[in-house]
C-alpha angles and dihedrals in degrees: 000000000000123000113215109243094041119111091255091059096055102110133155113237125241129338093276090058091048091050091049090048096055096037090052090049092052096043101044101018094212123186114268087249092058094043088050092051092052094049101032095249135123120247096256091053091049089052090051094047091050090051089050099042102041095064090044090055091047092051090046092052090046093230139062115274109255110221122190117261112255094227134011106205102189144019090251091058089048095052090045089053093044108029094169095059115103104169131038125194118197117198116202136173122209112230123195116238118205110228127199113272098214136038089232091058091047093053090049090054091054092050093055097046 
């Protein structure tokens, strides 16, 4: 017999809750601790539910979920990932960086790194 509050009793409600759980995970990519706080689960149970529900969502959609690449390292990678893009605008802000005023201060900083 299961006692609610034990690890074996930590279930996600109906199918709508499960869909919300996995879509929130894919959209926001929260830590397991935060996802557990939102759904009343511990982090290991969140990890298990993600491993269960992600393949179910992929099978339901009929294709593998396409997640964004974490980093695009070159222009070639960018244009391979987005072949329809012709123009790219990069917005940058120059930020002042305070530099050491003396050589002695600069050498002290290197010693403590």
